[in-house]
C-alpha positions, 0 to 999 in steps of 0.5 A, spaced: 250 524 431 257 525 429 258 520 432 253 515 429 254 517 423 261 516 422 259 509 424 253 508 419 258 511 414 262 504 414 259 499 410 263 493 413 260 496 420 253 496 416 254 489 415 256 488 422 248 492 424 244 488 419 247 482 422 244 483 428 237 487 425 237 479 421 238 475 429 240 480 435 244 477 441 249 475 437 256 474 440 263 475 437 264 469 434 258 468 431 258 475 428 265 473 425 262 467 421 261 470 413 265 475 414 272 477 411 274 480 416 278 478 422 276 477 429 280 483 431 278 488 426 270 485 428 272 487 435 274 494 433 268 495 429 263 493 434 267 498 439 265 504 434 258 502 433 257 501 441 260 508 443 255 511 438 250 508 441 248 503 435 249 496 439 249 495 446 251 488 449 249 483 455 252 477 458 248 471 458 253 467 462 260 467 461 258 470 453 257 477 451 252 478 446 251 484 442 245 487 439 242 492 435 238 499 438 236 503 433 234 509 439 240 514 435 237 511 428 230 514 430 233 520 434 236 522 427 230 521 424 225 525 429 230 531 428 229 531 421 222 529 420 215 531 422 210 526 424 207 526 418 213 526 414 214 519 418 207 516 416 208 517 411 216 515 409 213 509 413 208 507 409 212 506 402 217 502 407 212 498 407 208 497 401 216 497 398 217 491 403 211 487 401 212 489 393 219 486 394 220 480 399 216 475 402 215 478 409 216 473 415 214 473 422 218 475 427 222 470 431 226 474 435 225 472 442 226 479 446 227 485 445 234 490 447 234 497 448 239 501 452 238 508 454 243 512 458 240 516 465 242 522 468 242 519 475 246 515 480 245 507 480 241 508 486 237 513 484 236 508 479 234 503 481 228 506 485 225 508 480 225 502 478 222 498 484 219 504 488 211 504 487 211 511 489 216 512 482 213 507 477 206 510 478 208 516 475 212 514 468 209 507 467 202 507 471 203 501 475 205 500 482 208 493 484 206 490 490 213 485 493 219 486 497 224 484 491 227 478 493 229 473 489 223 467 489 218 473 491 211 474 488 210 480 485 202 482 485 202 488 479 197 493 480 196 497 473 189 502 471 185 499 477 186 492 476 190 488 480 193 481 478 197 477 483 199 470 481 204 465 483 208 465 477 209 473 478 216 472 481 222 476 482 228 472 479 234 477 481 235 483 484 242 485 486 242 493 489 243 498 483 246 493 478 241 489 476 234 487 477 230 481 473 223 478 474 218 474 470 213 478 466 206 478 470 199 475 468 194 476 462 188 477 465 181 479 463 180 485 468 188 487 465 185 486 458 179 490 460 183 496 463 189 497 457 184 495 452 186 488 450 182 485 445 180 478 448 184 474 441 190 478 442 189 476 449 188 469 447 195 470 444 199 472 449 197 466 454 198 461 449 206 464 449 210 461 455 211 467 460 216 472 459 221 475 464 224 482 463 231 484 465 234 491 467 241 491 468 244 498 471 251 500 469 255 507 471 257 510 465 261 517 468 256 523 469 250 517 467 248 510 468 246 505 463 240 502 463 239 496 459 232 492 458 232 485 456 225 482 455 224 475 452 218 472 450 214 471 444 212 473 439 205 476 440 207 480 447 214 483 443 210 486 438 206 489 443 212 491 447 217 493 442 212 499 442 211 500 448 218 500 452 221 505 448 215 510 450 216 506 458 223 509 458 222 515 455 218 516 461 223 514 467 229 518 463 225 525 464 222 524 470 229 522 474 233 528 470 227 533 470 222 531 476 216 532 472 214 526 468 213 525 461 207 529 457 202 524 454 203 524 447 198 528 443 193 524 438 191 530 433 
């Protein structure tokens, strides 16, 4: 946490985070625009933010994109705020936002999340592709040979979803995995408790895709998840991905799945 507080102490770095919060996935050139800093200074600030886990990067062709990762800040809140305090603070923050400014609809086309797991790239790949693993932390089994172009059948909560557009896009074992997201059938919606209005909104959006980038990082592995899609799906995913990836991390590091959250 010392690195996080150090990174947040500098106003220039906070401006960079504000810029990424406004529009995630920017290049260095885009981040430099409008800032009274040299390209070298911005690069140094980004390095500090990345070392603190507040910024993560991904590749789009030759471009390096920078993404805001709120996980370290969330960890700080978890340390000093109880679940009830967080609910009250969140309610007050929502009220403040509603009173002070017009609320804009979410326009980001992707969700990016990074975590570090004490495992190996090979073991992490297995956890992302082997049904024996995915069932334990995800509740989903994937039926496919994990070759680019192959279809993927989802088996989730008793609902089997097969569609010719559910396909593997990229598969480099231990390095990178990408596939199109699944089809939202009535059977799937009933199994996971999604109402028909929400399902209709999901079907109206272009089919999304998810990419897992795996990088060795000392004794750990850096996992970056990039989910590209429409507003409705990403709005749901922003809540689901952190819990799912926490379950993946816990299973790999302890051998046991993450306990189900309590509601009482």
